[in-house]
C-alpha positions, 0 to 999 in steps of 0.5 A: 354094423361096421364101426367107424374109427378116426385115427389121429397120428403124427406119422404113418408108414409108408408116408413118413416114419421116425419110429414104431408109432408110424409102423403101428399107425400104418398097420392097424387100419389094415388089420382092423378092416378085417374085423369090420372096423372102417378106420380113417387116419388123420395126419399132418401134411408134411412136404413129403406127404403132400407130394406122395398123395398128389392131386387129392380131394379137399374135403374140408376148409378150415379158415383159421387154424393156429395162424393160417388157413388150412384144409383137409385132403382125402387120399388113399395110399397103399390101402390106407384111407387118409385125411391129410391136414394141409397147413403150409404155415405149420408143416411146409418146412425142411427137416423132419416131423418134429425137428428142423434141419439143424436137429433142434425141435421146432419152437412152434411144435405146440401149435403144429400138433394142437392143430392136428388135435383140433382138426381131429376133433372137428372131423370127429364131430362131423365137420366133413359131410357124410362122415361122423366116426364112432370113435376117435383114436389118438396116438401119443402127445402129438394127438393127445389134445383131440380128446381134450378138445372134444371133452370141452366141445359144445357139440351135441354128439361127442364120439368116444375117445381112445388115447394110446401111449406109445412112449410115456417119456414123450409128454408134450410139455410146454410153457404156460403162455401156450395155454391161452392160445389153444382155444380151450376154456379156462376150466381146462387149466386145472389138475384134471386138465392140462396143468402140470406143475405150472406147464401145459401138458398135452399128454397129461390132458389127454390121459384125463380126457380120453374114455380109455387109455391104452399102452402098447404092451401089458407089462408096460401098462403095469410099469407106468403105474410105478414111480420108476416107470410112470414119469410123474404120471403114475398117480393119474394113471392109477386113477384110470383103473380098468380104463387103462389097458395094455394091448401088445403091438403087432407087425405087418407080416406082409412087409416083414416076410423073409419069404417075399422080402424084396430087400434081402439077398435071398428069400427063405422060410423056416423050412429053407433056413439054409438059404438064410446063409446067403443073407449073412454073407451079403451082410458081411460084404456090406459091412466089410466084415471078415467072412467066417462062421462066427455069430453076427450080433445086430443093433437096429436102434436109436443110439441113446441112453433109453435104448441101453446103448451106453452099456452096449458100447462099453461091451464092444471089445468083449463081444469081439473077444468072445468070438462074435461080430457086431453090426450097428445101424442107428443114430442118436447121442453123439458120444455113443455114436463116437464110441461105436465108430471108435470100436469099429476102428479098433476092430475092422472086420469084426465090427461094422457101423452105419450112423443113420437109419435105412429101412432097407438095411434094417430088413437086411440086418434082420435077415442076415444077422444071427441075433439082435441086441435090444438092451433097452432100459424101458421099451413100451412095446418094441417092434425090432424084436418082433421083426427078429422073431419073424426072420429067424434072428434070435433076440437078446432083450432086457426084461422090460415092457413089450420085450418081456411080453414077446420073447420067451427066455431060453432057461432050462425049463423053456428049453426042455419044453421047447418054447424058448425064442430068445435070451432075456436079461436084467438089469441093464448093466454091463455084467448081465448084458455080457452074460446074456451075450455069452449065453447066446454064443453058447446056444449058437454053438449048438446048431440043433438047439439054435435052429429049433429056436429060430424055427420057433421064433419064425412060427410065433404069431407076431401079426396083428390078428390077436391085437386087432381083435382086442381093439375091435372089442374095445371099440365095441365096448365103448360104443355099446355094439353087440359082438358079432 
């Protein structure tokens, strides 16, 4: 029997992306199909999404949804079976999914994503003729009310619910006056519901209501049970017991494949690593770096405190003094952006910086840089280090979350056993990061060891097969299906 799952997410690659959530929401359905799970994805109808799906079929009319009429459109895009919530009064505006053109969060984000959750609950209960999923799988706070709406529904059949926390730091907290407008009964305003220190907590409510809560790596599942990592929700999460599960993310290995990637200067494999040099030369040209054989260290990240960029920006001069070069793409905190731009001005030809994000340039950095720096203070899973492994770009990562789960530190034992794939350091501070970079440069100076690490990284299974099998087993457990 084929399980049917409705995934509800605020962003889905390749239609719209601000971070790793989109990559996961876009790749998981394709991986699940191979496991006998038919997954449809409900997402908001942002302007770019509506334009992308074109003349889609309307499968459900919703006369009133948080201030206006809406409809759900059905479309297929690059193998994804999509349901798009077309609600112009909520989504037809300039800016990104969450912020306006001025960089400020939309003041009605509570309504925009309560609507997504409400629509998900309606679909999950069979509002679309001929479709009634076995499981609703919600992602992050933007979809976290879907399990809540289902928990308080009077419907005869409630599907099982899963809530995946991609980043506990983003909780969807709003003032109390939002609650009466959500269309939930008064019973939902409680410690076991949405009430969170006098505010409305979308994620908090979903964590209570969902049948199972998953996070995106086993280590992160442990970290959020601590007072330091739980962001105020560790007590609630402790109460979920074995209903809290960590499943590491994978990546789409068709999109992220150096052998076929159309965005890089030259394709290569682990057997043709010499061809990778052409990508390094192309990166030097693109960033105006001096052409030599010193290592290029890359950063593909939001330039924020969470990502440890305040520490890294203070290390730029020393990275150059140690004989390495640095390329940075990303945006975030204006002071950190300014710090990297100032470092570029001090070290032209040694440091290159692009403020902003480019998917194409991200591919080129992974293919052309020698190493990737990921000094995050917390990282639920992280995908950039998985891309780096896939591309033979050695990851230097903090010992947190999914970074610790996916990279094997190059200590003496791991090197002797032939299993090391990167460098791990802790804590996130100037001296440990500096020593990690120094260690990386020492490894780079030994071509035999370096190439062996590159090949091991490229041989690492970073795809979705293992994780998809765990999700399929989770869905079967919830629905009482017998494993085939």
